C-alpha positions, 0 to 999 in steps of 0.5 A: 528457556523454551519461552525465550526461544519462542519469543525470539522466533515470534519476533523474527517472524514479525520482522520478516513478514513486515519487511516482506511487504515493504514497498519500493517508492521508485517502483510505485512511481512507475506503477502510478500511471493509472492512479494519475488519471484521477489523482493527478501526477503528484497525487494532489488532485481531489481526493488527494493521496499525496503524503498518505500514510502507507498503512492507511493506503494499503488498508484502503486499497484492500477495502476497495478490492474486497468491496468493503469500501464501495466506489466503482472507479476505485474497485476497478482500479484496485482489482488488478493490483497485487499486494506488492503493487499496493505496497509500492504505490503506498510507499511512493505516495507516502513520499509525496508532500 
């Protein structure tokens, strides 16, 4: 009985954490002005980010913030973004084809 309760609690916690970081595409669109300077209004400029998987986008942005990925422009662009900003941008660019 205790094991089942622990499993249900764990599953609930995972769902809560994953939904807490769900991005808002419309908010991402309003935050994308800085990205558009290099990636274009539609995210298709080289390097293209339109249609990029949300998880990959978030992973890449976190890597720029931490310095794991080394690109001066992207490190500067990512530096001021919150987790919510990154999630919103990821959601927005994922909607673009």
